N, C-alpha and C positions, 0 to 999 in steps of 0.2 A: 308193537313198533318196528318200522321198517329198518331191516340192516341189508348190508351189502357184505357178503364174504366173497371175497375175491384174492387171486394170487395173482403177482404181477411177475414178469420175465422178460430178459432180453432176448431179442431174438437173431440167430446165427444164419448166415447164408439166405438165398432166395427161394429155397425150396418149396415153402408155404404159398408162395405166388400160384403156382400151379392149381391149387385150390380154390384161390380167392377171384373174386369180380372184381370190378372198377372200385368198389366201397364207395363211402359216403364222405364229402367235405364236410369238415367237422371246423367250426369257429367257436373259442370260447374264451372267457375273461371274468376274472374273479373281483368280485366287488367289496368283499370283506376277506381278511384272513386275520385269525388270533390264534392263541396256542390250542383253543378247544374246537373251532369253527371254520369252517372255509363255507361262503357263499359265492356259486359261479352262476354266470348265464351262459347258455351254449345254443349255437344256431348249427342245426343238423341241416345240409344240404341248401335249400332255398325255401322250404315250407313249414321247417319245424323247429320250435324253440322252447326252451327249459330253463326254470331257473331250480336249483339243486343248493342243498344244505348239507353239508356233511359234518361230522366229527372229524378232527384232525388228527387224532392219533394215529403213527402208521400201525398198520398190522394187517391181518387177515380181516378182521370183523370190523365195520365201521357203521354208524347209522347214516341213513341216508334218506332224504326227503326229496322229492323231485316233481316238480309241477309244471305242465305246460303252459305258455304264454304265447300272446301273438307277436309272430317275428318282428314286427316293427316296434315294439317294447323291448325285445332283445336287443335290436340295434342301437337304439337309446340307451339302454343300460349299459352297453359295451363302452360307450364315452366316459363311463364313471369307473370304469375299472381300477384296479390297483395293479401295476407292472404291467408286463407284454400281454398282447394278445396271441393265443396259443392257436396255431393253425396244423391240424393234422389231416391226412384221410385213414378213415377206419375201414377195415375189411374182417367180415366174420368167416372165420376157415374152421372148418369140421375137421377131426382129426380121430377119428374112431367114433366113440360115444360123447367126446368132448366137443364144445364148441369153443373157439377162442376168438378175442375180439382183439384184431392187430393193428396198431395206432401206428402209421407212417408219418412223423413228424415233418413239417416243412420250416421255411424260415430260420430262425435264429437257432433251430433244433434240429436242422436237416441232419438227416444221418441215424438219428436217433429211431429205433424199431423196437416196439414194445407189445407185449402179448399178456392180454390179461384174461384170466377164466373166472367166471361167476360159479361159485359153488352150492349145494344146498348145506353143506355144514363144514365147518373148518376142517373136520378130519376126513373130508371126503377125497377118494382117490380117482386118479385119471392116467390114461395113457399119455406119456410123455412124447410127442413126436420128435424127429431128429433135430429139426430147426429151434426147438426150445431151447434157450440158452441160460445162464446162469440166473437164478430166482432173485427178484429183487423188491419183494413184497414189503418188507422192513426198511428199505433204504429212503427214507425220504426225499433224497435228492431227485429222486424217478417219480414223484408226484407232481402231477399237474401245476397243482398250487405253487410248488416250489421251482418248476421250471418257468411260471410266468414272472416269479421276483428274483431268480437266480441271474 
């Protein structure tokens, strides 16, 4: 069963940018949100799109099923969204052996910067760079599904 094991952190300062490239533009929208599941559509850059089904409970480990779809299909599905369109730029930043995805939000959530790290297990250890701020893994308000409807 596909699982996502990830931790989320607020990012402090801009020191991480020295290790980041231009990043990729991401647009995503939620098609369905329930107490147990979220279904989203995401367009990455101009050439990739995905539908993702995730379990909705907050925490380190969640079920995640992701499937590629044509970008034109994703564009049509986005019109059926619940709530706002999420716009962000994702940067991949390596810090020691760790690989962080840093999302810089745009639009209604401009100023919000969140780092995520995917782990092999919920107890996996990693080095914490200076710019990694407070952990928000269990705080629902920082989940994209909640940002879309807040």
